C-alpha positions as a printed NumPy array, in Angstrom:
array([[ 91.534,  30.034, 353.036],
       [ 95.296,  29.46 , 354.13 ],
       [ 96.008,  28.58 , 357.862],
       [ 98.154,  31.364, 359.382],
       [ 98.339,  29.563, 362.715],
       [ 97.839,  26.057, 363.551],
       [ 96.952,  24.655, 367.034],
       [100.599,  24.321, 368.256],
       [101.374,  27.805, 367.328],
       [ 98.19 ,  28.88 , 369.156],
       [ 99.407,  27.214, 372.242],
       [102.5  ,  29.467, 372.108],
       [100.219,  32.68 , 372.459],
       [ 97.63 ,  31.416, 375.049],
       [ 98.212,  29.103, 378.136],
       [ 94.741,  27.205, 377.408],
       [ 95.288,  23.418, 376.767],
       [ 92.998,  20.54 , 375.995],
       [ 90.321,  19.712, 376.979],
       [ 89.661,  23.781, 377.442],
       [ 91.547,  24.936, 374.381],
       [ 88.82 ,  26.236, 372.055],
       [ 90.572,  27.558, 368.982],
       [ 91.796,  25.113, 366.31 ],
       [ 93.408,  27.365, 363.691],
       [ 93.616,  31.037, 362.762],
       [ 92.905,  32.177, 359.163],
       [ 93.353,  35.812, 359.225],
       [ 95.184,  38.012, 361.633],
       [ 95.612,  41.821, 361.589],
       [ 97.892,  42.873, 364.635],
       [ 95.975,  44.89 , 367.375],
       [ 92.887,  44.992, 365.023],
       [ 91.239,  41.734, 364.207],
       [ 91.305,  38.015, 364.041],
       [ 89.47 ,  35.18 , 362.237],
       [ 89.838,  31.934, 363.836],
       [ 87.911,  28.481, 363.739],
       [ 86.904,  25.817, 366.239],
       [ 84.982,  22.513, 365.533],
       [ 83.629,  20.862, 368.69 ],
       [ 83.971,  17.17 , 368.113],
       [ 80.906,  14.983, 369.121],
       [ 83.116,  13.192, 371.825],
       [ 83.468,  16.439, 373.676],
       [ 82.64 ,  15.47 , 377.44 ],
       [ 80.095,  18.467, 377.794],
       [ 77.919,  17.123, 375.083],
       [ 76.945,  14.289, 377.533],
       [ 75.098,  16.301, 379.762],
       [ 74.185,  19.289, 377.385],
       [ 71.921,  17.953, 376.375],
       [ 71.358,  13.987, 376.139],
       [ 69.766,  12.979, 372.952],
       [ 70.178,  16.493, 371.507],
       [ 73.74 ,  17.729, 372.077],
       [ 74.394,  21.481, 371.825],
       [ 77.491,  23.604, 372.447],
       [ 76.771,  25.46 , 375.862],
       [ 76.781,  29.22 , 375.403],
       [ 79.39 ,  29.643, 378.103],
       [ 81.688,  27.674, 375.893],
       [ 80.977,  29.701, 372.888],
       [ 81.862,  32.981, 374.991],
       [ 84.99 ,  31.163, 375.975],
       [ 86.025,  30.288, 372.542],
       [ 85.477,  34.02 , 371.552],
       [ 87.615,  35.357, 374.565],
       [ 90.357,  32.939, 373.49 ],
       [ 90.307,  34.112, 369.951],
       [ 90.6  ,  37.719, 371.195],
       [ 93.559,  36.606, 373.529],
       [ 95.393,  35.017, 370.518],
       [ 94.67 ,  38.206, 368.802],
       [ 96.307,  40.59 , 371.346],
       [ 99.146,  37.969, 372.456],
       [100.088,  37.403, 369.019],
       [100.285,  41.28 , 368.502],
       [102.544,  41.667, 371.446],
       [104.891,  38.967, 370.152],
       [105.323,  40.96 , 366.775],
       [105.686,  44.296, 368.482],
       [109.235,  45.218, 369.568],
       [107.73 ,  47.97 , 372.009],
       [105.767,  45.292, 373.824],
       [108.728,  42.951, 374.537],
       [107.606,  42.74 , 378.279],
       [104.15 ,  41.834, 377.697],
       [103.002,  38.269, 377.567],
       [ 99.105,  37.784, 377.408],
       [ 95.782,  39.026, 378.843],
       [ 93.32 ,  38.225, 381.715],
       [ 89.678,  38.487, 381.04 ],
       [ 87.949,  41.14 , 383.109],
       [ 84.401,  41.374, 381.823],
       [ 81.926,  40.152, 379.564],
       [ 78.962,  42.287, 378.253],
       [ 76.264,  42.168, 375.704],
       [ 76.414,  38.299, 375.15 ],
       [ 73.819,  37.204, 372.684],
       [ 73.098,  33.705, 371.509],
       [ 71.347,  33.594, 368.044],
       [ 71.698,  29.978, 366.803],
       [ 72.227,  26.561, 368.206],
       [ 75.66 ,  25.177, 367.576],
       [ 75.899,  21.276, 367.28 ],
       [ 78.501,  18.872, 367.422],
       [ 80.793,  18.879, 364.322],
       [ 79.629,  22.38 , 363.265],
       [ 82.575,  24.633, 362.099],
       [ 82.512,  27.767, 364.104],
       [ 84.103,  31.015, 362.857],
       [ 85.265,  33.235, 365.669],
       [ 85.808,  36.617, 364.648],
       [ 87.138,  39.363, 367.269],
       [ 88.271,  43.014, 366.838],
       [ 89.807,  45.419, 369.113],
       [ 87.408,  48.327, 370.125],
       [ 89.511,  50.145, 372.573],
       [ 93.118,  49.778, 373.709],
       [ 93.744,  52.201, 376.56 ],
       [ 96.645,  52.136, 379.23 ],
       [ 96.458,  48.314, 380.253],
       [ 92.605,  47.724, 379.411],
       [ 91.633,  46.28 , 375.941],
       [ 88.032,  46.059, 374.729],
       [ 87.052,  43.511, 372.131],
       [ 83.838,  42.956, 370.092],
       [ 83.564,  39.228, 368.927],
       [ 81.127,  37.169, 366.973],
       [ 80.76 ,  33.377, 366.313],
       [ 79.427,  32.36 , 362.994],
       [ 78.116,  28.74 , 361.715],
       [ 77.431,  28.47 , 357.959],
       [ 77.561,  32.199, 357.629],
       [ 74.878,  32.823, 360.344],
       [ 75.703,  34.587, 363.557],
       [ 75.448,  32.168, 366.397],
       [ 76.833,  34.281, 369.425],
       [ 78.233,  37.644, 370.04 ],
       [ 79.957,  39.496, 373.017],
       [ 82.056,  42.338, 374.17 ],
       [ 85.064,  41.514, 376.448],
       [ 87.171,  43.651, 378.513],
       [ 90.81 ,  42.439, 379.432],
       [ 93.807,  43.463, 381.054],
       [ 97.248,  42.45 , 379.945],
       [100.586,  41.294, 381.806]])
């Protein structure tokens, strides 16, 4: 697949920076609809030292954050392409629901982050997102956000 956005372009859409930027590239983007992004957590990530020594696993909370960041890229990049949204910049996370973890994610696994808009009303957006490793669902959650 072609890369539509690299890490530097992603930084133009969300305020996150290393070591807390969890989206490496975007492969698919349909404004106000869906996004497919990718993240690979390297073995040298700081959190692996304590989660868990001898058996490193990506923490579930980090997977949820990666999904939320992919959703934020989706909406922020959509605003950037929308002439009617010229005064909108980004979004803040308001809530996380229905988070489930289905598969362990290890260092160096390539994680596909898929997010889609479920509802867009006034200043509230609801997303559904899923993380996949090797074609198997590793995590999923729904998010509510407001934009600024």
